[in-house]
Structures are given as C-alpha cells and as structure tokens.
C-alpha positions as CSV (number, residue, x, y, z in Angstrom):
1,M,97.5,110.0,98.9
2,E,93.9,110.9,98.4
3,E,93.0,107.2,98.1
4,I,95.1,105.7,100.9
5,G,96.2,108.6,103.0
6,D,93.6,108.1,105.7
7,Y,94.9,104.5,106.3
8,L,98.7,105.3,106.5
9,F,100.6,105.4,109.7
10,F,104.1,105.9,108.3
11,L,105.5,107.4,105.2
12,D,109.1,107.1,104.2
13,L,109.9,109.6,101.5
14,Y,113.1,108.0,100.3
15,N,114.6,104.8,98.8
16,W,116.7,105.2,95.7
17,G,118.1,108.7,95.5
18,E,118.5,111.8,97.5
19,P,115.1,113.2,98.7
20,L,116.4,116.7,99.5
21,L,117.0,117.3,95.8
22,H,113.2,117.7,95.4
23,K,112.4,121.4,95.7
24,Q,108.8,120.7,96.9
25,L,109.7,118.1,99.5
26,P,108.7,120.3,102.5
27,E,105.3,120.8,100.9
28,M,104.9,117.1,100.3
29,I,105.7,116.4,103.9
30,A,103.3,119.1,105.1
31,F,100.5,117.5,103.1
32,A,101.1,114.1,104.7
33,N,101.4,115.7,108.1
34,Q,97.8,117.1,107.7
35,K,96.7,113.5,107.7
36,N,98.6,112.7,110.9
37,I,101.1,110.5,109.1
38,H,104.5,109.9,110.7
39,V,107.0,111.0,108.0
40,T,110.7,110.0,107.7
41,I,113.4,110.9,105.2
42,S,116.9,109.4,104.9
43,T,119.5,111.6,103.4
44,N,123.3,112.0,103.0
45,L,122.7,115.7,103.8
46,S,125.9,116.6,101.9
47,V,123.9,119.0,99.8
48,Q,124.0,122.8,99.6
49,L,120.6,123.9,101.1
50,S,119.3,127.5,101.6
51,D,118.2,128.7,105.0
52,D,114.7,129.1,103.5
53,Y,114.6,125.5,102.4
54,L,115.8,124.2,105.8
55,S,113.2,126.4,107.5
56,R,110.4,125.1,105.3
57,L,111.6,121.5,106.0
58,V,111.5,122.0,109.8
59,K,108.1,123.7,109.6
60,S,106.7,120.9,107.4
61,G,106.1,118.6,110.4
62,L,108.8,116.1,109.4
63,D,109.1,113.6,112.3
64,R,112.5,112.0,111.6
65,M,115.6,112.6,109.5
66,T,118.2,109.8,109.2
67,V,121.6,111.2,108.2
68,S,124.2,108.9,106.6
69,L,127.4,109.8,108.3
70,D,129.8,106.8,108.3
71,G,132.7,108.5,110.0
72,A,133.8,111.2,112.5
73,S,136.3,112.8,110.1
74,Q,136.4,113.8,106.4
75,E,139.2,111.2,105.7
76,T,137.2,108.3,107.2
77,Y,133.8,109.5,105.9
78,E,134.7,109.9,102.3
79,R,136.1,106.3,102.0
80,Y,132.5,105.1,101.6
81,R,130.6,108.3,100.9
82,R,132.6,109.2,97.8
83,G,132.4,112.9,97.1
84,G,130.7,113.7,100.4
85,N,131.6,116.7,102.4
86,F,131.7,115.9,106.1
87,S,131.8,119.6,107.2
88,L,128.7,120.4,105.1
89,V,126.8,117.5,106.6
90,V,127.6,118.7,110.1
91,Q,126.8,122.3,109.2
92,N,123.3,121.3,107.8
93,M,122.5,119.3,111.0
94,Q,123.5,122.2,113.2
95,K,121.5,124.7,111.1
96,I,118.4,122.5,111.5
97,Q,118.9,122.3,115.3
98,K,119.2,126.1,115.4
99,I,116.0,126.6,113.4
100,K,114.2,124.1,115.7
101,R,115.2,126.1,118.8
102,E,114.2,129.4,117.2
103,L,110.8,128.0,116.3
104,G,110.3,126.1,119.6
105,L,109.9,122.8,117.8
106,N,111.2,119.3,118.9
107,S,111.1,117.8,115.4
108,P,112.5,116.6,113.1
109,K,114.6,114.3,115.3
110,I,118.0,113.8,113.6
111,Y,119.5,110.3,113.8
112,I,123.0,109.6,112.5
113,Q,123.2,106.3,110.7
114,F,126.8,105.0,110.9
115,L,127.4,101.9,108.7
116,V,130.3,100.1,110.3
117,F,133.2,98.9,108.1
118,K,136.8,97.9,109.0
119,H,138.1,101.4,108.1
120,N,135.7,103.3,110.3
121,E,135.0,101.0,113.3
122,H,137.7,102.9,115.3
123,E,135.5,106.0,115.3
124,I,132.4,104.4,116.9
125,D,133.3,105.8,120.3
126,N,133.9,109.2,118.8
127,I,130.4,109.3,117.4
128,K,128.9,108.2,120.7
129,Q,130.6,111.0,122.5
130,S,130.2,113.8,120.0
131,Y,126.9,113.2,118.2
132,R,125.1,116.1,119.9
133,D,127.9,118.5,119.1
134,L,127.7,117.4,115.5
135,G,124.0,118.3,115.5
136,A,122.2,115.0,116.0
137,D,119.6,113.9,118.5
138,S,120.7,110.3,118.5
139,Y,122.6,107.7,116.5
140,Y,122.7,104.0,115.6
141,F,125.3,101.7,114.1
142,G,124.3,99.4,111.2
143,T,125.5,96.5,109.1
144,P,126.4,97.4,105.5
145,V,124.8,95.1,102.9
146,M,127.5,93.8,100.5
147,T,127.3,91.1,97.9
148,D,130.7,89.5,98.4
149,V,134.1,90.2,99.9
150,A,136.0,90.3,96.6
151,E,133.6,92.9,95.1
152,S,133.9,95.2,98.2
153,E,137.7,94.9,98.2
154,K,137.8,96.3,94.6
155,F,136.6,99.6,96.2
156,D,139.0,99.4,99.1
157,I,136.1,98.7,101.4
158,Q,136.2,95.7,103.8
159,P,133.6,94.4,106.3
160,S,134.0,95.2,110.0
161,T,136.0,93.0,112.3
162,F,133.1,93.0,114.6
163,K,130.7,90.2,113.9
164,E,127.6,92.2,114.7
165,Y,128.4,94.5,111.7
166,D,129.9,91.9,109.3
167,I,127.2,90.6,107.0
168,F,129.5,87.7,106.0
169,H,129.8,86.4,109.6
170,P,127.4,83.5,110.3
171,D,126.5,84.9,113.7
172,N,125.6,88.3,112.4
173,P,122.0,89.3,113.5
174,L,120.9,89.7,109.9
175,N,121.9,86.1,109.1
176,R,120.0,84.8,112.1
177,R,117.0,86.7,110.9
178,T,117.4,85.2,107.4
179,K,117.2,81.6,108.8
180,E,114.0,82.6,110.6
181,A,112.5,84.1,107.4
182,S,112.0,80.7,105.6
183,S,108.4,79.4,105.4
184,R,107.0,82.6,106.9
185,P,104.8,85.1,105.0
186,C,106.6,88.3,104.1
187,S,105.2,91.3,105.9
188,W,105.9,93.8,103.1
189,L,103.4,92.1,100.9
190,Y,100.5,92.6,103.4
191,S,101.2,96.0,105.0
192,T,103.5,98.2,102.9
193,L,103.3,100.0,99.6
194,V,106.6,100.9,97.8
195,I,106.1,103.4,95.0
196,D,109.1,105.0,93.2
197,S,109.3,108.4,91.5
198,S,108.2,106.9,88.2
199,G,105.0,105.3,89.6
200,N,106.3,101.8,89.7
201,L,104.8,99.6,92.5
202,S,107.3,97.2,94.0
203,P,106.9,94.4,96.6
204,C,109.5,95.9,98.9
205,C,112.2,98.5,99.2
206,A,115.0,96.1,98.1
207,V,113.8,95.9,94.5
208,A,116.4,97.9,92.4
209,S,115.3,97.2,88.9
210,E,112.1,98.6,87.3
211,S,111.7,95.3,85.5
212,D,111.0,93.6,88.9
213,S,108.2,96.0,89.8
214,F,104.7,94.4,90.1
215,A,102.8,97.3,88.5
216,A,103.2,100.7,86.8
217,L,100.8,103.3,88.2
218,S,99.5,106.4,86.4
219,V,97.5,109.3,87.7
220,G,94.0,108.1,88.4
221,D,94.8,104.4,88.8
222,N,93.3,102.5,91.7
223,V,96.3,101.8,94.0
224,M,94.6,99.0,96.0
225,E,93.6,97.1,92.9
226,A,97.2,97.2,91.7
227,W,98.4,96.1,95.1
228,N,96.2,93.0,94.8
229,N,97.1,92.0,91.2
230,K,98.2,88.6,90.2
231,K,101.9,89.2,90.9
232,F,101.2,90.3,94.4
233,R,98.9,87.4,95.0
234,D,101.5,84.9,93.6
235,A,104.2,86.4,95.8
236,R,102.1,86.1,98.9
237,T,101.4,82.5,98.1
238,F,105.1,81.8,97.5
239,T,106.5,83.5,100.6
240,G,104.1,81.6,102.9
241,S,105.0,78.2,101.3
242,R,107.6,75.7,102.2
243,D,109.4,76.5,98.9
244,S,110.6,79.8,100.2
245,K,114.1,78.9,101.5
246,Y,116.7,81.6,101.9
247,I,120.4,81.3,102.4
248,S,122.1,83.7,104.7
249,V,125.8,83.5,103.8
250,G,127.8,81.1,101.6
251,D,129.8,78.2,102.9
252,D,133.0,80.3,102.5
253,Y,131.4,83.2,104.4
254,K,132.5,85.6,101.7
255,R,129.3,86.1,99.8
256,V,125.6,86.5,100.2
257,P,123.9,84.1,97.8
258,N,120.4,85.6,98.0
259,I,121.6,88.9,96.6
260,E,123.7,87.2,93.9
261,A,120.7,85.1,92.8
262,A,118.4,88.2,92.7
263,L,120.8,89.9,90.3
264,V,120.9,87.0,87.8
265,K,117.3,85.6,88.1
266,G,115.6,84.7,84.9
267,P,113.2,87.0,83.0
268,G,109.6,86.8,84.2
269,E,110.5,85.3,87.5
270,L,109.2,86.9,90.7
271,I,112.0,88.8,92.6
272,C,110.5,87.4,95.8
273,K,111.8,83.9,94.9
274,Y,115.3,85.3,95.3
275,C,114.5,87.8,98.1
276,P,117.6,90.1,98.2
277,Q,117.1,91.0,101.9
278,P,115.1,88.2,103.7
279,W,116.2,89.5,107.1
280,M,113.8,92.4,106.5
281,Q,110.7,90.3,105.8
282,R,109.2,90.7,109.3
283,I,110.0,94.4,109.7
284,A,106.4,95.6,108.9
285,F,104.9,93.1,111.3
286,E,107.3,94.3,114.0
287,T,106.3,97.9,113.3
288,V,102.7,97.0,113.8
289,E,103.7,95.3,117.1
290,Q,105.5,98.5,118.2
291,I,102.4,100.6,117.4
292,C,100.1,98.3,119.3
293,A,102.5,98.3,122.3
294,H,102.5,102.1,122.2
295,L,98.7,102.3,122.0
296,S,98.3,99.9,124.9
297,D,100.7,102.1,126.9
298,M,98.6,105.2,126.1
299,V,95.4,103.4,127.3
300,L,97.0,102.3,130.6
301,N,99.2,105.2,131.5
302,N,98.1,108.4,129.7
303,K,96.1,110.6,132.1
304,S,94.1,112.3,129.3
305,I,90.7,110.6,128.6
306,T,90.9,112.1,125.1
307,M,94.3,110.4,124.4
308,K,93.0,107.1,125.7
309,L,90.0,107.2,123.4
310,K,92.2,108.2,120.5
311,A,94.4,105.2,121.2
312,V,91.4,102.8,121.2
313,F,90.1,104.4,118.0
314,Y,93.5,104.0,116.2
315,Y,93.6,100.4,117.4
316,F,90.2,99.6,115.8
317,L,91.2,101.5,112.7
318,M,94.2,99.1,112.4
319,G,91.8,96.2,112.3
320,V,92.3,95.1,115.9
321,P,95.5,93.2,115.4
322,L,96.6,90.9,118.1
323,N,100.2,90.1,118.8
324,I,102.2,88.6,121.6
325,R,104.2,91.7,122.4
326,M,101.1,93.8,122.9
327,I,99.4,91.2,125.1
328,R,102.5,90.8,127.2
329,K,102.8,94.5,127.7
330,F,99.2,94.8,128.6
331,L,99.3,92.0,131.1
332,T,102.5,93.2,132.7
333,A,101.0,96.6,133.2
334,L,97.9,95.2,134.8
335,N,100.0,92.9,137.0
336,S,102.1,95.8,138.2
337,R,99.0,98.0,138.8
338,F,97.3,95.4,141.0
339,R,100.3,94.0,142.7
340,P,100.1,94.4,146.5
341,I,102.5,97.0,147.8
342,I,105.0,95.8,150.4
343,Y,106.5,98.5,152.6
344,T,110.0,98.0,154.0
345,E,111.7,100.0,156.6
346,T,114.8,101.9,155.5
347,R,117.3,103.8,157.5
348,E,119.7,106.5,156.4
349,K,123.3,105.7,156.8
350,S,125.7,108.4,157.9
351,L,129.2,108.3,156.5
C-alpha cells in the first residue's frame, strides 16, 4: 500500500474466501480510506459478528458491501449457500443500517447480489419488493458461472430458465461479451493488481490455483517490477494478438469450454491462453470510462470550484485517458448547455 496506494482508485478486499473472518479488516479499510481509495467487500454475511466489530466496520469508511443472498427464504437460500443462515444475514444487514443511522453515516452501501438459478428465480420479485426491509440499499441479479450442466445437476442446481441468467444460453450477455473479447487486449493486465492473502500476484480475479500466479511477493518486494515481469509481458502480448480466440458455450449449450480448458491446461502454460472468464476482460477499461464520465460530470455540473479543480487533478493523475463515453458525455452536456431555449405556451386544464 505504501508503494502503490497513492495511485489506486478502487480496492476490493475479497476474492477467494470470506473477508469478515479477518479480525483487523476494519482497520485495513480505514488505512485505505486515508488515501481516498474506494473500498468494496463481498461477503456472505452469514457470520456471527459482534456489535463492536460491526461498528468498527461502519466507521472504517467502507464504501460498498456486496452481500450474497440468493433467495428470499431459508429454504431457497440454502439450496446454493450450503450451511448459510438466512435470518443471520438479514440480522447483520439490519444491524449495519441501524449503526449507520446512529452515526449519521450514509455508507457502506449494502447491495444484495442474487445469483439466479432455476430454483430461486420465482423469488426475484420478492427481493425487488422487500430488499429495504431486509436491510439493503439496493440489489442486482447476476448470472452464476458454472462449468457444465451435468456437473451442476449433481448438486441439484440447475441454470435459470431465463436466458439473461443462463450461462449456457447462446444469447446470454456474458456469451456475447466473450465473442467480443477475442483479439482485444485484456484490461486486467494493464490496470489491475490481484494479490491474494499469501502474496501471490495473479493476472486477474478468475485465477484459482497458486500455480497459475505470475509472481510471489514478499515483504519489501517491488510490486511494480513484479507486475511487469516476463509472464505479464507475455500475457499482454498474447491477449492482444489474433491467437486469442475464446469460445463462449459449446455446441450442445451445456458446457463452457473456456473454463474446462483452464482446468486441464498443461504445466507452464499461461492461464491467459485459456481465459476462464473472457467476458470480464474489458471490465477495468469500462471502470476507467465510468470514472472519466463522473469526473467530466463534476467539471460541468458541480457548483464548487474546489470540486471542479479536484476533478481535473484526478483526471491528469489518471494519465489523461481518452474514451468515447467521456467524449460523448462532455459533448452532450455542452450541447444541452448552449442549446437555444424554446418557450411554449401551456394552459392548465380543469377537470
């Protein structure tokens, strides 16, 4: 953090495992917050937590908490979250909201993440109607990532009947993004650092095995040197070449070949040649676009001169990235600002 903290915009303190099991997590978040880094955690929240721990967590400056809640009842929820306690999750969310109110704080914002399967899709409307009562600020529905239909059926889990949540359906949004990923550089390799609890540096968040990491960091190592070692350079070369072809779903629409290939790749081969989740390759570039759009909005619409100058400073700190989304937003705002006003006469109608 001392080496790269001043250059970070976002910090996700999660990947493999439950972040709330770390007793010093609130202090870690508070340290990052001092450097104005937006911090997110993702949790199942089915953990017994003391009031003191939850209070420290809220006070830490945590910006966002994603809570995995794939159901609106214990029976539905535990089909996928084996051993999870629905009531405990709700209790923890409600406690956090209570602490926020007592402290007069607006964060962390709590988002319910609802992965949609066949067994829980009937409760989608229930979540839409009751999410605030459950203790959340918002919600979103996502596509579960599964290797093949046969494997999922062993665990009595089947993909949703809605194509937008069925990863095996050719028209699923993730499969469309997979087709777009070929022959494009992977954004993770240029803008994101993924470091696990053991110090392993990976090319992205989808790398499950330590053997596929690109470096092993120890205290005092130069992070940026490791991030530009031969494996990273080779991966950047490959993902930007015409050899990087990814398959969305198999011809039988019952399996995801990329994930299968990544699990059986040969020793010494780069995991990037068998990208497990090619639909996520542009996510970091898209995040940069969102930041740029937000900064341009601050310059155009914020009344505070200080905030306008901060936005310009942050933009230059990012290296002055140009992207279509930001340019369009800026031009649209200018166009609306200088568009001539046309007055029309209106009359009230009495009923």
